[in-house]
DRENFISE-880342 format. One line per 3 residues: their letters; for each residue x negated, y, z of N, C-alpha, C. Coordinates in Angstrom, 3 decimals. Layout:
residues N
a	X/Y/Z/X/Y/Z/X/Y/Z; ... $
This chain:
residues 143
lek	58.180/17.034/-58.860/58.830/17.471/-60.093/59.081/18.978/-60.032; 59.556/19.446/-58.882/59.819/20.881/-58.752/58.535/21.694/-58.907; 57.425/21.188/-58.379/56.148/21.896/-58.502/55.709/21.963/-59.957 $
aia	55.853/20.852/-60.677/55.470/20.829/-62.095/56.347/21.781/-62.892; 57.639/21.803/-62.586/58.556/22.707/-63.280/58.155/24.154/-63.023; 57.895/24.480/-61.768/57.527/25.854/-61.429/56.196/26.241/-62.061 $
eya	55.244/25.328/-62.051/53.924/25.614/-62.627/54.022/25.921/-64.113; 54.676/25.047/-64.854/54.736/25.236/-66.301/55.674/26.363/-66.709; 56.686/26.631/-65.926/57.544/27.785/-66.211/56.735/29.070/-66.043 $
gla	55.931/29.124/-65.008/55.079/30.295/-64.779/54.036/30.464/-65.863; 53.439/29.366/-66.301/52.417/29.451/-67.349/53.030/29.868/-68.687; 54.226/29.369/-68.988/54.876/29.715/-70.255/55.243/31.190/-70.292 $
ast	55.580/31.768/-69.143/55.959/33.176/-69.087/54.760/34.087/-68.830; 53.606/33.513/-68.612/52.418/34.286/-68.249/51.946/35.184/-69.394; 51.480/36.361/-69.020/50.877/37.273/-69.988/49.374/37.364/-69.757 $
dka	48.847/36.435/-68.990/47.425/36.383/-68.690/46.627/36.168/-69.985; 45.432/36.738/-70.039/44.594/36.606/-71.228/44.247/35.157/-71.523; 44.208/34.337/-70.494/43.854/32.935/-70.685/44.899/32.189/-71.524 $
yeh	46.116/32.712/-71.599/47.194/32.035/-72.326/47.723/32.840/-73.510; 47.066/33.933/-73.853/47.595/34.777/-74.930/47.443/34.129/-76.304; 46.580/33.139/-76.433/46.402/32.470/-77.725/47.496/31.442/-78.015 $
iga	48.331/31.151/-77.026/49.408/30.186/-77.214/50.603/30.907/-77.826; 51.028/30.438/-78.967/52.083/31.097/-79.721/53.457/30.980/-79.091; 54.380/31.798/-79.590/55.751/31.827/-79.068/56.454/30.492/-79.294 $
eer	56.171/29.835/-80.405/56.806/28.550/-80.701/56.389/27.492/-79.673; 55.103/27.474/-79.354/54.613/26.503/-78.376/55.121/26.832/-76.976; 55.162/28.113/-76.655/55.715/28.521/-75.360/57.191/28.135/-75.281 $
gkv	57.885/28.231/-76.405/59.290/27.837/-76.460/59.477/26.351/-76.170; 58.547/25.511/-76.672/58.611/24.082/-76.389/58.458/23.831/-74.886; 57.502/24.532/-74.267/57.277/24.374/-72.825/58.506/24.838/-72.061 $
tae	59.038/25.986/-72.429/60.223/26.525/-71.756/61.410/25.584/-71.916; 61.607/25.030/-73.095/62.718/24.108/-73.328/62.565/22.848/-72.472; 61.359/22.332/-72.376/61.129/21.135/-71.561/61.361/21.430/-70.083 $
vea	60.912/22.591/-69.643/61.104/22.995/-68.248/62.595/23.163/-67.940; 63.322/23.794/-68.851/64.763/23.992/-68.638/65.514/22.668/-68.633; 65.126/21.744/-69.509/65.777/20.434/-69.545/65.517/19.667/-68.243 $
ata	64.293/19.721/-67.747/63.967/19.036/-66.495/64.694/19.677/-65.316; 64.802/21.003/-65.336/65.514/21.705/-64.267/66.993/21.317/-64.266; 67.599/21.274/-65.445/69.010/20.896/-65.551/69.217/19.455/-65.083 $
wlr	68.326/18.569/-65.464/68.422/17.175/-65.041/68.328/17.060/-63.518; 67.360/17.768/-62.949/67.162/17.716/-61.502/68.362/18.294/-60.754; 68.889/19.420/-61.227/70.080/20.004/-60.584/71.262/19.053/-60.645 $
gkm	71.437/18.414/-61.783/72.533/17.451/-61.939/72.397/16.300/-60.950; 71.193/15.788/-60.800/70.966/14.686/-59.867/71.165/15.148/-58.421; 70.766/16.378/-58.123/70.950/16.901/-56.761/72.435/17.079/-56.453 $
qeq	73.207/17.564/-57.433/74.648/17.734/-57.235/75.322/16.372/-57.089; 74.873/15.423/-57.878/75.424/14.073/-57.802/75.148/13.474/-56.416; 73.944/13.705/-55.922/73.597/13.190/-54.595/74.408/13.883/-53.505 $
aak	74.617/15.176/-53.650/75.382/15.925/-52.656/76.831/15.435/-52.583; 77.366/14.971/-53.699/78.753/14.508/-53.734/78.897/13.106/-53.141; 77.827/12.383/-52.991/77.886/11.015/-52.483/77.897/11.002/-50.960 $
akt	78.486/9.968/-50.436/78.446/9.754/-48.989/77.034/9.294/-48.617; 76.649/9.535/-47.388/75.297/9.181/-46.962/75.063/7.679/-46.948; 76.108/6.916/-46.956/75.963/5.465/-46.949/75.849/4.875/-48.349 $
eaa	76.093/5.679/-49.373/75.993/5.204/-50.759/74.538/5.224/-51.223; 74.310/4.500/-52.304/72.966/4.461/-52.897/72.604/5.839/-53.436; 71.331/6.124/-53.443/70.856/7.427/-53.903/71.160/7.619/-55.386 $
avt	71.388/8.866/-55.763/71.691/9.198/-57.158/70.449/9.098/-58.028; 69.293/9.273/-57.430/68.036/9.235/-58.170/66.977/8.603/-57.268; 66.093/7.847/-57.887/65.014/7.217/-57.118/63.730/8.017/-57.292 $
ske	62.811/7.766/-56.417/61.525/8.464/-56.537/60.818/8.056/-57.828; 61.015/6.826/-58.261/60.427/6.370/-59.520/60.945/7.204/-60.690; 62.247/7.496/-60.678/62.831/8.332/-61.742/62.285/9.752/-61.683 $
lwa	62.126/10.275/-60.467/61.573/11.631/-60.325/60.146/11.697/-60.855; 59.323/10.716/-60.514/57.942/10.695/-60.998/57.890/10.512/-62.510; 58.779/9.688/-63.045/58.814/9.486/-64.497/59.189/10.781/-65.215 $
rrd	60.161/11.495/-64.648/60.568/12.767/-65.261/59.444/13.791/-65.163; 58.750/13.835/-64.020/57.619/14.745/-63.835/56.525/14.431/-64.860; 56.224/13.137/-65.020/55.196/12.734/-65.984/55.579/13.125/-67.404 $
avv	56.873/13.055/-67.718/57.334/13.454/-69.049/57.147/14.959/-69.265; 57.444/15.742/-68.234/57.256/17.196/-68.327/55.780/17.517/-68.518; 54.947/16.878/-67.735/53.502/17.121/-67.825/52.964/16.681/-69.189 $
avc	53.446/15.552/-69.700/52.973/15.048/-70.990/53.284/16.011/-72.130; 54.393/16.718/-72.027/54.752/17.680/-73.078/54.026/19.008/-72.867; 53.993/19.484/-71.641/53.518/20.843/-71.356/52.005/20.976/-71.246 $
rpi	51.346/20.010/-70.641/49.904/20.146/-70.409/49.099/20.328/-71.692; 49.316/19.511/-72.734/48.512/19.713/-73.949/48.695/21.105/-74.563; 49.870/21.649/-74.428/50.127/22.973/-74.996/49.447/24.050/-74.160 $
mtk	49.623/23.986/-72.856/49.124/25.055/-71.989/47.622/24.974/-71.736; 46.995/23.841/-72.019/45.549/23.726/-71.837/44.807/23.770/-73.164; 45.513/24.128/-74.213/44.879/24.226/-75.520/43.798/25.299/-75.456 $
pkp	42.568/24.977/-75.886/41.490/25.960/-75.792/41.699/27.123/-76.750; 41.143/28.242/-76.357/41.204/29.414/-77.233/40.420/29.120/-78.501; 40.887/29.617/-79.622/40.098/29.435/-80.841/38.827/30.271/-80.756 $
app	37.796/29.764/-81.362/36.519/30.484/-81.354/36.678/31.780/-82.144; 36.052/32.847/-81.684/36.142/34.092/-82.441/35.485/33.907/-83.806; 36.017/34.565/-84.814/35.431/34.395/-86.148/34.002/34.914/-86.169 $
kpk	33.143/34.119/-86.772/31.741/34.516/-86.845/31.584/35.537/-87.971; 30.823/36.592/-87.701/30.598/37.551/-88.775/29.764/36.907/-89.875; 30.106/37.230/-91.086/29.365/36.645/-92.202/27.968/37.243/-92.217 $
eep	26.995/36.357/-92.193/25.615/36.811/-92.193/25.172/37.027/-93.633; 24.444/38.084/-93.823/23.898/38.324/-95.147/22.776/37.318/-95.377; 22.614/36.875/-96.591/21.519/35.941/-96.844/20.201/36.583/-96.433 $
kkd	19.448/35.855/-95.659/18.176/36.396/-95.197/17.194/36.427/-96.349; 16.508/37.494/-96.447/15.487/37.613/-97.481/14.256/36.873/-97.002; 13.563/36.286/-97.906/12.377/35.520/-97.558/11.156/36.423/-97.500 $
daa	11.267/37.497/-96.725/10.150/38.418/-96.578/8.958/37.721/-95.923; 9.218/36.908/-94.950/8.145/36.228/-94.238/7.444/35.251/-95.174; 8.190/34.602/-96.042/7.593/33.650/-96.968/6.764/34.362/-98.019 $
kda	7.157/35.559/-98.405/6.412/36.302/-99.413/5.105/36.834/-98.838; 5.130/37.204/-97.569/3.940/37.768/-96.951/2.876/36.715/-96.683; 3.272/35.520/-96.308/2.319/34.468/-95.977/2.034/33.651/-97.232 $
pag	0.781/33.228/-97.415/0.478/32.382/-98.570/1.116/31.006/-98.396; 1.232/30.287/-99.511/1.910/28.998/-99.475/1.216/28.024/-98.531; -0.106/27.966/-98.533/-0.840/27.084/-97.627/-1.485/27.933/-96.549 $
dsk	-1.116/27.753/-95.347/-1.674/28.544/-94.254/-3.039/27.964/-93.913; -4.060/28.775/-93.954/-5.427/28.293/-93.767/-5.693/27.879/-92.329; -4.873/28.300/-91.389/-5.087/27.929/-89.991/-4.780/26.451/-89.763 $
dlp	-3.830/25.900/-90.521/-3.381/24.539/-90.286/-4.334/23.483/-90.843; -5.054/23.785/-91.915/-5.911/22.793/-92.557/-7.376/23.136/-92.325; -8.221/22.119/-92.222/-9.656/22.410/-92.113/-10.160/22.984/-93.437 $
ksg	-11.204/23.761/-93.368/-11.716/24.447/-94.564/-12.292/23.484/-95.581; -12.822/22.380/-95.158/-13.449/21.454/-96.087/-12.427/20.578/-96.803; -11.201/20.541/-96.329/-10.175/19.729/-96.963/-10.136/18.319/-96.400 $
spe	-11.086/17.951/-95.562/-11.076/16.613/-94.975/-10.248/16.636/-93.698; -9.790/15.495/-93.255/-9.002/15.479/-92.025/-9.841/15.952/-90.834; -9.186/16.518/-89.898/-9.881/17.046/-88.721/-10.414/15.902/-87.872 $
paa	-11.548/16.080/-87.248/-12.069/15.032/-86.367/-11.220/14.939/-85.112; -11.294/13.799/-84.461/-10.528/13.592/-83.243/-11.031/14.535/-82.164; -10.149/14.897/-81.279/-10.531/15.796/-80.198/-11.582/15.105/-79.330 $
pda	-12.576/15.850/-78.816/-13.648/15.216/-78.059/-13.169/14.594/-76.749; -12.078/15.079/-76.183/-11.628/14.527/-74.912/-10.712/13.314/-75.094; -10.427/12.931/-76.329/-9.570/11.777/-76.561/-10.377/10.509/-76.349 $
ape	-9.747/9.478/-75.820/-10.420/8.209/-75.557/-10.597/7.459/-76.867; -11.694/6.743/-77.024/-11.873/5.921/-78.229/-10.760/4.888/-78.304; -10.515/4.418/-79.513/-9.377/3.539/-79.724/-9.470/2.239/-78.952 $
gdk	-10.619/1.676/-78.775/-10.762/0.395/-78.113/-10.693/0.491/-76.598; -10.888/1.644/-76.032/-10.888/1.782/-74.581/-9.468/1.876/-74.054; -9.255/1.185/-72.951/-7.964/1.250/-72.283/-8.198/1.811/-70.896 $
ppa	-7.227/2.487/-70.341/-7.405/2.965/-68.973/-7.505/1.779/-68.032; -8.206/1.951/-66.920/-8.331/0.823/-65.993/-6.968/0.410/-65.461; -6.825/-0.867/-65.239/-5.557/-1.395/-64.738/-5.351/-0.937/-63.309 $
apa	-4.133/-0.675/-62.960/-3.807/-0.254/-61.603/-3.971/-1.442/-60.675; -4.382/-1.207/-59.421/-4.533/-2.332/-58.494/-3.182/-2.994/-58.256; -3.222/-4.268/-58.053/-1.990/-5.029/-57.843/-1.331/-4.584/-56.549 $
dam	-0.044/-4.514/-56.596/0.735/-4.127/-55.426/0.895/-5.345/-54.523; 1.031/-5.136/-53.246/1.182/-6.237/-52.307/2.419/-7.072/-52.645; 3.467/-6.424/-53.121/4.689/-7.162/-53.486/4.433/-8.041/-54.701 $
dea	3.618/-7.538/-55.653/3.314/-8.338/-56.837/2.532/-9.579/-56.458; 1.586/-9.437/-55.520/0.793/-10.571/-55.098/1.663/-11.606/-54.395; 2.635/-11.146/-53.642/3.497/-12.066/-52.907/4.371/-12.861/-53.860 $
ld	4.713/-12.305/-54.996/5.557/-12.992/-55.963/4.787/-14.039/-56.745; 3.457/-13.882/-56.872/2.662/-14.825/-57.665/2.461/-16.094/-56.969 $
């Protein structure tokens, strides 16, 4: 609990660039949660100090972990909030200079006769299949 308190207190007071996007209001929430947890912990420590060693503890480890989890649940989402993306500069509408320069139908893409292009000479005819791979020894054992 003390480590979580120290961590989030340091982050809330940090002037590091990584945390400059977190507003004062959100930092105030983290600081308030840290101060409340610190006050609670001090109170429990004082209560324990006033007790005899034979009495039951003023606070259990379960309570300490629960309080730590509560601090983390409030502080972590605030302190790990990602920086907002920088505003994108407004792009001017692109002129269609490239479209004006090139004709509507590019002659490179279509054959000159207008008929579909013949199949590539290295392509296999439709009815031919590649030869089957030889059977593996494991496949033969399974049959």
